[in-house]
C-alpha positions in Angstrom: -13.7 -17.0 -0.7 -10.2 -16.0 -1.9 -10.3 -12.8 -4.0 -6.6 -12.3 -4.5 -4.1 -14.9 -5.1 -0.5 -15.1 -6.3 -0.2 -14.4 -10.1 1.2 -17.0 -12.4 5.0 -17.1 -12.6 4.8 -15.9 -16.2 2.8 -12.9 -17.2 2.6 -11.2 -13.8 2.8 -7.5 -13.7 5.5 -5.3 -12.0 5.1 -1.8 -10.5 7.6 0.6 -9.0 6.4 3.0 -6.4 8.3 6.0 -4.9 6.7 8.2 -2.2 8.0 10.8 0.2 6.4 12.7 3.0 7.4 15.1 5.8 6.9 12.4 8.5 6.4 8.7 8.9 2.7 9.1 9.6 2.0 10.9 6.4 4.2 8.4 4.5 2.0 5.5 5.9 -1.2 7.3 4.8 0.2 8.0 1.3 1.3 4.3 1.0 -2.1 2.9 2.0 -3.8 5.4 -0.4 -1.5 4.3 -3.2 -2.4 0.6 -2.6 -6.1 1.5 -2.5 -5.6 3.3 -5.9 -3.8 0.4 -7.4 -6.5 -2.1 -6.5 -9.6 0.0 -7.0 -8.7 2.3 -9.8 -5.8 0.7 -11.7 -7.1 -2.9 -11.3 -3.7 -4.1 -10.1 -3.4 -6.5 -7.1 0.0 -6.5 -5.4 0.8 -10.0 -4.0 4.5 -9.6 -3.3 6.5 -6.5 -2.3 10.0 -5.4 -1.6 9.9 -2.2 0.4 12.6 0.1 1.6 12.0 3.1 3.8 14.8 5.6 4.1 15.4 8.6 6.2 18.8 10.3 5.8 20.3 13.1 7.9 17.2 15.2 8.6 15.6 14.6 5.2 12.0 13.6 4.8 11.3 9.9 4.9 10.8 8.1 1.6 9.5 4.8 0.5 10.6 2.7 -2.5 8.6 -0.4 -3.4 8.9 -3.0 -6.1 5.5 -4.8 -6.4 4.6 -8.0 -8.2 1.0 -8.7 -8.9 -1.8 -9.4 -11.3 -4.7 -7.6 -13.0 -7.9 -7.6 -10.9 -10.8 -8.8 -13.0 -13.3 -6.5 -11.5 -16.3 -8.1 -13.3 -15.2 -11.6 -12.2 -15.2 -10.7 -8.5 -17.8 -8.0 -8.4 -15.4 -5.6 -6.7 -17.2 -2.6 -5.4 -14.2 -0.3 -4.6 -15.5 0.4 -1.1 -12.4 2.1 0.5 -12.3 5.9 0.0 -8.9 6.5 1.7 -6.7 6.1 4.7 -7.2 9.0 7.1 -5.2 10.9 9.7 -8.1 10.6 12.2 -6.9 8.4 15.0 -3.7 7.6 13.3 -1.0 6.2 15.6 2.5 5.0 14.6 4.9 3.8 17.3 8.1 2.0 17.7 8.8 0.2 21.0 10.7 -2.9 22.2 8.3 -5.1 20.3 8.8 -3.3 17.0 6.7 -1.0 14.8 3.0 -0.7 15.3 0.4 1.4 13.5 -3.3 2.1 13.8 -5.0 3.5 10.8 -8.7 4.2 10.2 -10.0 3.7 6.6 -12.8 5.9 5.3 -15.3 3.6 3.6 
């Protein structure tokens, strides 16, 4: 069953997100928690994103995202909102020769 699909070309919703954190690990957790909030509490399903992560000369990393999506019809899909949050428990973010990797545990 497909729960989320691309919104129609007209009538889709747009959201702008700006986050900052003292480190990349915290930024990742905040980003995942923001996505959880958008879906479960705001009823917005992002289906496309333009994301920029910046870190300038010793400043804290920041994330800017432009999201396109559609309203989530909670009653239509019977969404239960089962994710409480992303956690720092077991969190691992690494950059190696193969690129960026992350491991995150979600509290459900």
